[in-house]
Steps between C-alpha positions, in 0.01 A plus 500: 500500500157345460317292241269725299386253234532130425441306179446123533509284189442122490539432873252232608149651485637851436533480126498871423472738796592868531463648846572842652589508869471762771807603698346630823178299535446126533428341161204267558422196284168326550341204331377147547735211570717396205437828319872579474567726800788293638649464151502877470693541826740221409577671170657783702724243661611394150587861423664610824562191714850372575420131462227463242324169445382431148405163355518396136427172326810289471611145555379386842289813555140523386415837650529826308433856613470617140135548400351186346421680176753783502448821310742578220774747582335734246218553750753617758676717244172672416460592868858628508450699180199678652727605785767615252734222613716281272402147399648173612653362182488124572225255408502306824153519655621473858397685815584869529461721806584865436507771763503876476687624807497864605756667720530848645765766472635427847547135409685588180750694712548193719568281196814696417656378826423130449764407242239357265598293198553675168196329335261610776644852512468527123138376516414761765652767279325387180145477633250772571595690815385311809405183309669166449351200321594153623391179326529129577447226245453132583498214251626145460856626484474681836455854625650819360497861620472805274538875536419775254824651372595718207701315235585553134353290222833316484441370855828625638398425865784720617401463867619139490848587365812540710708815491736376228219414261320827570819683411508309171146621429609854583758479221266314263235771515740792511404623845739764630561632849295805413199273430510355852347686792690453824233504775747603770719718279802313627674167472479247217183436307280223642363220285152650533620838373663329201186294430288811506730669247504200263120472491473873438698427180321182394149587613268233631165408651373331814514121478428211736847383597593197706639598836655333805490655846836618626578503871360840597229517233231327707522775759301739282214263420216444748528178693191286461338278765185290468330434833223264603405336827715193436780694665829317551780602731708595196228742389479656846878549501488628140235756600712605796802545271301719262350713776826539689712572189540871574606425857741231377646729231599760759741247651573300186615786274813580703586128504458482122727804461755338726469171306562688173813663642619167636432338162723759330779427746453124456494543122827696514663238719380212282617666180837566662523131580397411145781721378746315720399163357451620141823331392376165628163551328668589172712189511182291505275725289748643253251733323401680823682830541347591838219411738297707743167486686194698604385455860153565635381430854127424486326646807135400524239608749271238652293450811596140570244417767214647700457436871186575702453527874148408609326586825546151642819392319830437670706743292509558122361226274576439132201608291568192288379288793170686535161427346374634168260734678778687678708515180206667323457744789869595488479530121196729525663709775808554280280625215311724742829636633599586144173690461571698817851597385598808301299552182728745322747247358506396135310194376727197510267213584202337328291278725226279359247337731302198386168492689646649821156500665521122545469408871417861592167601654340825368659738751844351436439531125425870543815549708710307249369702206563825690856377554546425130346834408743676731805307382402588140547868580864430584763311304292188434277443198225248579286263295222298661305206368188467714145376543446727799220751464661690789815557294282604206280727710804693620656541156457754224308369200773600258749284691278188487550261211260222411672181382267279298566166334327505164338200330827420320677453834708820480490799732393854433546794737276806515474800730195492724323822406216447748366261762301315233831376357608378844172313548547335162863409566446345843135390475422687823193676636452821696491288815859396439596867528265632768353175636157602363353460155237773532415797716164624630495867596234629744457843652431454871499296817146365457587352162834370626314288755187425296628421150728203583212322672260575215758362256519181702120470501485560125789274388544253783869601521694775675678788330833367628426153361440655159819711522307828525632783715248743652623860524315772696576851369352656816239735356400694192720797580807276485408334172726707272814466708442129561426436134835657407673273749317193366578594140867537585510163679314325220670683214581255225331201656322265265168649383464701819140606424401134498687434823363793705130541581365812671182461710373834629184666624327670208567847644867441403394506134378858544836597652698337218287603204391277213817555298712333769282189538640176356340162439675359806318746732171408667279748688235377744158653579352840430757653730655216701485133587229544767230614255580201273402244765158346450210662691398169657846465650480848654152424634630188678804688631294786649225287651750262658726782619222697669314186603159602629587862574441607141345324200574594143335442162623461143326824409721694742818352359384563143425863594851552642655352187279718281640807678860410416646748248559329165765545227688785662719584793312575820543582869547217749154564654340427161628141489311191608665418833465853647145524360414168665649610834309827484179305411550280808534810717181653354315169548568510874292815542368552853440129570860378503805670650738509200805583713450183703484279193801293387629669185582334169881476464681760297680387186794272563554151634189504722280606210651227281442236771137604527444465125675162488249352744231545234688469171556127530436387142643599164155608378495772767823660380445823298538445125782750448708325763439167329604653167829612657554148635429354157764731353751377757440130437461531122 
C-alpha cells in the first residue's frame, strides 16, 4: 500500500494543499527556507504516524498548529466534492489531513489473513477497488480518525454493533437467510456477511465515519518515518526494526501462533477456575450468573540494542556510547542495505527525508540520492525536502514540486515543468548546477589555447573567474554530433541561447548554412581567425620570425588577404595561412634556401602562442571575437 494523494487543510502554513505522489520515484520538494517543506512532510506523520504531535491553544499552551486564519470547512468540502467524495458535516475549522491510499491485488489477498476489524474490512469492501481513504482531524478537542464507509441515511453504523445487536437489526429489516451470502458456503454467518445483507436492504452512501485502529489493523497501512540528520539512537534502532521486519517475522510468526494456542489453553483453564468459584462470586455479586475471560498474549518484535565492533575496539560496544557521526553512518548504511535488498515486495513503508544532503559533500549526495532512488523501486515510498541541486539534477521534472510561501504567509505547491521553475524556486544559477554560468564553444585547438588569453586581455578577468566554461568541439566535421550532445546536456537550462556562445571561424558558417545560424553564434574573418588579424600584426610577426633572412611589406600581406576566397566555402589552400606560407616560399626564390628556413607553426598551441606575443592589447583583438566576449559578459 502506498500514498497516492494527500489533502492538507489548515495545518500551519499548508492551508489548502492537494498533492499527488509517485510510488516508485523519489518525490522531491524544493523551496527556500520557511516555505513549508518540513510542514508538508510532518503532515504525513499526522496521517500515518503512531505518536502524532499536534498543538492547540489551551490553558497553559500558546502554540497552535492550526493555521492562524483557518479556511472554512466548506473550502475542504469543495475539494472533496470535486473528487466525488462526501463532505465533512461539522463546522469545526480544525486541521484535516486526508490520504488516498492504493493497494494491489496481492496485498488484498494478504489482508484476508490478518484478522482485520469489521470497520476496516467493511471500508475496504465499500471503496473503489484498490483504494482506501483515511482522514485525520485535529482540533481543540483532540484528534480523530475517519474512514470512508457505506452507511444508510439513518446512520446505523452496523460495524460498531456486537453480534446480538446486529441480529436485532436483521429482524428489524426483515433480512432472511436467503438474503445473506455465506462467503465460505459453510458455518454460521459472520457479522460482516450480515452487515452486507442489511445494507443491501436499506441502501446507503459513502460517509466519513469515525474509526479506531484495532490490533491488527495497523499492519495494512504503511509505516511512516521522518528522517533528518539529528539522528538519535532510538531512530537508528527504529530504522533497523523496520528494515529487519521481514527477517524478524520469519521467526516471530511461529511464536505468535504458539502464543495464540497457549492463550486458548490459558483461557480455558481460567474459565474453568471461574466456574469453580462462581458460587462465591454470586454470593457477593448476586446479579452475576457467570463470569469468564478472554486471554491474549501480546508478542511484540523489537531490536532492543545495537552493538558495533570497531577495528581498534576491545569487543562489541553499545552504539549508544558512540558519537553522532557513527550513529549517522550506521543509520545511512541501514537505509542503503534496504535499497540493496529485494525490490519485489509490496509497499509497506513511507520514508520522508528532511534536507538529507546536510553534512554531505557532493559525491556523497549523489550516492545518497542513488540509494533513495533505488529503495523507491522496492517497498519504500520516499519524499525528500531538499535544497540540493544534485538531488534536483538527478530527478525527473514531473517528480519535483516547488514549495513557495506566498505574501499571505501560506504555502502553495506546484509541479516544476521546466528548469526555469527550479531557478525561480531556489534562486539558483546555472553555475549551481554545472559550476559554470555560461559556455563558450570553439572549434579547434588553436582557439582553445588562444581565446582564453584574449578574453583575459579584453576583460581583465579569466573565463574561470567569470564562471565561463570553454568547450572545444574538435573540428568542423564534428560540429553536428557535438552540438547534439551539447543540446542534450543543456536541454531545459535557463535561456540556453543566452548562456551558450559559439565562436567559430567564418568557414563554419558556410558548412552550417544561414538558416542554422543564431544570434549567439559569431564567425571570425573571411574564412578563419588568421585573416581577421590586423595586417600590421602579421607584418611584425613575419619580420621578427624571419629576422634578417627575409623582409616583408604591408603590400604583400594585403595581397595574400585579397586572394582569400570570400563568402563561400573554399579549399584549404585558398585560405590566408596557407596562402601566406606559399607566399613566403615564393619570396625565397633562388636567393634563400626555403627548406633550411624555420617554418611558421601549424595551427594549434604553437600557432596560438605565436599570435599571443603580438596581440597584447584589447584594441588588437579582432572585432568579431570582441563581440562574442561582449555577449558572454552582457
